[in-house]
C-alpha positions in Angstrom: 82.9 -127.2 143.0 84.5 -125.6 140.1 84.6 -127.1 136.6 88.4 -128.0 136.6 87.8 -130.3 139.6 85.2 -132.4 137.8 86.8 -135.6 136.7 87.0 -135.8 132.9 85.5 -139.3 133.1 82.2 -137.8 134.2 82.5 -135.2 131.5 83.0 -138.0 128.9 79.9 -139.7 130.2 78.0 -136.5 129.7 79.4 -136.1 126.2 78.4 -139.6 125.3 74.9 -139.1 126.8 74.4 -135.8 125.0 75.6 -137.4 121.7 73.3 -140.3 122.1 70.3 -138.5 123.6 67.1 -139.8 122.1 68.9 -141.9 119.6 69.5 -145.1 121.4 67.4 -148.0 122.6 67.8 -150.3 125.6 71.2 -152.0 125.9 71.3 -155.7 125.5 74.1 -158.3 125.8 75.2 -159.5 122.3 75.6 -163.1 121.1 78.9 -164.9 121.7 79.7 -164.6 118.0 79.1 -160.9 117.9 81.0 -160.4 121.1 84.0 -162.2 119.6 83.9 -159.8 116.6 83.7 -156.8 118.8 86.5 -158.0 121.1 88.8 -158.6 118.1 89.0 -154.8 117.7 88.2 -153.6 121.3 90.9 -155.6 123.0 93.8 -153.9 121.2 92.2 -150.5 121.8 91.8 -151.2 125.5 95.3 -152.6 125.8 96.9 -149.7 124.1 94.9 -147.1 126.1 95.6 -148.7 129.4 99.3 -149.0 128.6 99.3 -145.3 127.7 97.5 -144.5 131.0 100.2 -146.4 133.0 103.1 -144.9 131.1 101.6 -141.3 131.3 101.7 -141.2 127.5 98.9 -139.2 126.1 99.8 -140.0 122.5 99.5 -143.7 123.1 96.4 -143.3 125.3 94.5 -141.3 122.8 95.6 -143.2 119.6 92.1 -144.6 119.0 90.0 -141.7 120.1 87.4 -140.2 117.8 87.8 -136.5 117.0 85.1 -135.7 119.6 87.0 -137.7 122.2 90.3 -135.9 121.4 88.5 -132.6 121.8 86.8 -133.6 125.1 89.9 -135.3 126.6 93.0 -133.2 125.5 96.4 -133.7 127.1 95.9 -131.3 130.0 92.6 -133.0 130.9 94.3 -136.4 130.6 97.0 -135.4 133.0 94.5 -134.1 135.5 92.3 -137.1 135.2 95.2 -139.5 135.4 96.3 -137.9 138.6 92.8 -138.2 140.0 92.6 -141.9 139.2 96.1 -142.9 140.3 95.8 -141.0 143.5 92.8 -143.1 144.5 93.3 -146.5 143.0 96.8 -146.6 141.6 98.0 -147.9 138.3 96.1 -150.4 136.1 97.1 -154.0 136.5 94.7 -156.2 134.5 91.2 -156.7 133.2 88.8 -159.6 132.8 85.3 -160.7 132.2 84.3 -158.5 129.2 80.6 -158.0 128.6 79.6 -156.7 125.2 76.4 -154.8 124.9 74.6 -153.1 122.0 72.0 -150.3 122.1 71.4 -150.1 118.4 73.7 -147.2 117.8 76.7 -148.0 120.1 78.5 -151.1 121.1 80.1 -151.1 124.6 82.7 -153.4 126.2 82.7 -153.4 130.0 85.6 -155.1 131.8 86.3 -155.7 135.5 89.6 -154.0 136.1 92.2 -154.5 138.7 94.3 -151.6 139.9 97.0 -151.4 142.5 94.5 -150.4 145.3 91.1 -151.6 144.0 89.7 -154.6 142.2 86.4 -154.7 140.3 86.8 -151.3 138.7 84.3 -151.0 135.8 86.2 -150.1 132.6 83.8 -149.2 129.8 84.8 -148.6 126.2 82.2 -147.4 123.7 82.3 -147.7 119.9 79.9 -146.5 117.3 78.2 -149.5 115.7 79.2 -150.0 112.1 82.3 -147.7 112.4 84.9 -149.6 110.5 87.7 -147.4 112.0 86.7 -148.6 115.5 87.4 -145.2 117.0 86.6 -144.9 120.7 83.5 -142.8 121.2 83.3 -143.0 125.0 85.3 -144.1 128.0 85.0 -144.2 131.7 86.3 -145.8 134.8 83.9 -146.4 137.7 84.4 -147.7 141.2 83.5 -146.9 144.8 87.0 -145.4 145.4 86.7 -143.2 142.4 83.3 -141.9 143.5 84.4 -141.1 147.1 
């Protein structure tokens, strides 16, 4: 397997893991009050990113990326990754059931997403805790059809 064929989502997981290595504790689900505060900024980020994904619009998709995310997921990687995802599960349709977790350094929001050919796709958006700009630090889509 050569590097260009590795889905960028896996690369982003590795980037996030490398950045957080040794710096994080165990993840725990946050209180309803804290979840509401996180969702107030995470929802618009998720909505914009997924609209950009469907529209094949990298500028829209990457609007809320941190500089590290923009470097790891440039426009060429986005195009390759989008083709990988859409060829297996189609375009994004909706998301529900957000779960907000905190590991001390990062806050993550995980949704169950519905795509044209698969339901229950895990959509995970990661933000640095305390970052007032709410830039996206990590992102991945995970499902049985994407792993096959």
